[in-house]
TORPALUM-395550 format. One line per 4 residues: their letters; for each residue x, y, z negated of N, C-alpha, C. Coordinates in steps of 0.2 Angstrom, whole numbers, padded with zeros to 4 digits. Last residue first. Layout:
N
A = X Y Z X Y Z X Y Z | ... $
//
This chain:
83
RILI = -0009 -0087 -0026 -0013 -0089 -0033 -0010 -0095 -0035 | -0005 -0074 -0014 -0005 -0083 -0017 -0006 -0083 -0026 | -0005 -0064 -0006 -0008 -0063 -0012 -0007 -0072 -0012 | 0000 -0052 0008 -0001 -0061 0004 -0002 -0060 -0002 $
MRKV = 0000 -0041 0018 0005 -0043 0012 -0001 -0050 0011 | 0004 -0030 0032 -0001 -0035 0032 0002 -0038 0024 | 0000 -0012 0038 0005 -0018 0035 0002 -0024 0031 | 0002 0002 0046 -0001 -0001 0042 0003 -0009 0043 $
DTFN = 0001 0023 0047 0004 0015 0044 0003 0009 0041 | 0004 0040 0051 -0001 0033 0050 0003 0026 0050 | 0003 0053 0052 0006 0050 0055 0002 0043 0049 | 0000 0069 0052 -0001 0065 0058 0001 0058 0060 $
GAMI = -0001 0069 0033 -0003 0072 0040 -0005 0065 0045 | 0000 0048 0031 0004 0055 0028 0003 0061 0036 | -0008 0034 0024 -0009 0041 0032 -0004 0048 0027 | -0005 0019 0024 -0005 0024 0022 -0007 0028 0028 $
KYVY = -0012 0002 0020 -0011 0009 0026 -0010 0016 0021 | -0011 -0015 0020 -0010 -0009 0017 -0009 -0003 0020 | -0023 -0027 0018 -0020 -0022 0024 -0017 -0019 0018 | -0019 -0046 0012 -0023 -0038 0013 -0018 -0035 0016 $
VGTP = -0024 -0063 0012 -0021 -0059 0016 -0024 -0051 0012 | -0028 -0072 -0005 -0028 -0071 0003 -0024 -0065 0007 | -0035 -0075 -0020 -0029 -0079 -0016 -0031 -0073 -0007 | -0043 -0060 -0025 -0043 -0068 -0024 -0038 -0071 -0019 $
MNDA = -0038 -0049 -0039 -0041 -0051 -0033 -0042 -0057 -0031 | -0034 -0046 -0052 -0040 -0048 -0050 -0045 -0049 -0044 | -0021 -0045 -0049 -0023 -0049 -0055 -0028 -0051 -0054 | -0013 -0037 -0044 -0019 -0040 -0038 -0022 -0045 -0043 $
NWEI = -0007 -0021 -0045 -0006 -0025 -0047 -0013 -0029 -0045 | 0006 -0011 -0036 0001 -0013 -0034 -0002 -0020 -0040 | 0018 0000 -0039 0018 -0008 -0039 0009 -0005 -0039 | 0028 0008 -0028 0021 0012 -0032 0020 0004 -0032 $
EYYG = 0042 0024 -0025 0039 0016 -0026 0031 0017 -0029 | 0047 0036 -0014 0042 0032 -0017 0040 0027 -0018 | 0059 0047 -0008 0057 0042 -0009 0053 0041 -0015 | 0050 0063 -0002 0059 0060 -0006 0053 0051 -0004 $
PAKE = 0041 0081 -0002 0045 0075 0001 0049 0068 -0002 | 0027 0080 -0014 0033 0082 -0010 0037 0078 -0007 | 0011 0076 -0010 0014 0072 -0014 0022 0076 -0010 | -0007 0077 -0012 -0001 0079 -0012 0002 0077 -0016 $
GEIL = -0017 0061 -0012 -0014 0068 -0016 -0010 0071 -0012 | -0019 0045 -0017 -0022 0050 -0014 -0020 0057 -0015 | -0015 0028 -0018 -0012 0036 -0018 -0017 0041 -0016 | -0022 0018 -0021 -0015 0020 -0025 -0013 0024 -0025 $
TAVE = -0035 0011 -0021 -0033 0018 -0019 -0027 0018 -0021 | -0041 -0003 -0014 -0039 -0001 -0020 -0040 0005 -0018 | -0052 -0010 -0004 -0052 -0014 -0011 -0048 -0011 -0019 | -0060 -0009 0007 -0055 -0009 0003 -0057 -0010 -0002 $
QGLV = -0063 -0020 0019 -0067 -0016 0015 -0061 -0016 0011 | -0060 -0029 0031 -0060 -0023 0031 -0061 -0017 0026 | -0058 -0043 0028 -0065 -0041 0031 -0065 -0032 0033 | -0046 -0043 0022 -0047 -0044 0026 -0054 -0044 0033 $
NYIK = -0046 -0029 0013 -0046 -0033 0013 -0046 -0036 0021 | -0036 -0016 0008 -0040 -0019 0013 -0039 -0024 0012 | -0028 0002 0003 -0026 -0009 0000 -0035 -0010 0005 | -0022 0017 0003 -0027 0010 0002 -0022 0004 0004 $
LSIF = -0014 0032 0002 -0011 0022 0003 -0017 0020 0000 | -0013 0048 0008 -0016 0043 0007 -0015 0036 0007 | -0007 0064 0005 -0003 0055 0007 -0010 0051 0004 | 0000 0077 0013 -0007 0075 0009 -0005 0066 0009 $
SLQS = 0018 0082 0011 0010 0080 0016 0005 0078 0009 | 0031 0092 0013 0026 0089 0009 0021 0089 0014 | 0042 0078 0021 0039 0086 0021 0031 0083 0017 | 0046 0066 0022 0051 0068 0026 0049 0076 0024 $
IVFS = 0043 0051 0012 0041 0056 0015 0046 0062 0017 | 0046 0032 0013 0046 0040 0013 0045 0046 0015 | 0039 0021 0003 0039 0025 0008 0043 0031 0007 | 0035 0002 -0005 0037 0009 -0003 0037 0013 0002 $
LTTS = 0028 -0007 -0018 0025 -0003 -0010 0028 0002 -0009 | 0028 -0021 -0024 0029 -0015 -0025 0028 -0014 -0018 | 0015 -0032 -0031 0020 -0030 -0030 0022 -0026 -0029 | 0008 -0046 -0043 0008 -0039 -0041 0016 -0039 -0037 $
PNFP = 0006 -0059 -0047 0003 -0054 -0046 0003 -0048 -0043 | 0013 -0064 -0033 0010 -0065 -0037 0010 -0063 -0045 | 0016 -0063 -0014 0018 -0057 -0021 0014 -0063 -0023 | 0024 -0067 0001 0019 -0069 -0004 0022 -0064 -0010 $
NPYN = 0036 -0053 -0007 0025 -0053 -0002 0030 -0061 0001 | 0038 -0043 -0019 0037 -0048 -0015 0033 -0050 -0012 | 0037 -0029 -0004 0040 -0034 -0010 0038 -0035 -0017 | 0031 -0021 0008 0031 -0024 0001 0035 -0029 0001 $
QFM = 0039 -0014 0021 0037 -0020 0021 0037 -0021 0010 | 0039 0004 0021 0041 0000 0020 0036 -0008 0018 | 0035 0017 0031 0034 0011 0026 0037 0005 0027 $
//
């Protein structure tokens, strides 16, 4: 998983990642309290490069965490929404 861009962002940002084999993918966004605020992907994906845009138009300014799980792989990164 790559760092989102732009970061900081307002109101949308792009998240990108590469999958090397057919996997069940879960890509979720959490606020700093650990509450899930969005599920961007949840399902099986073929190998390849993916980009997904998150529009945080209805979210407050702050730090958010995005987490990807693909098979046994998990990665977490932070991003900042500035109004």
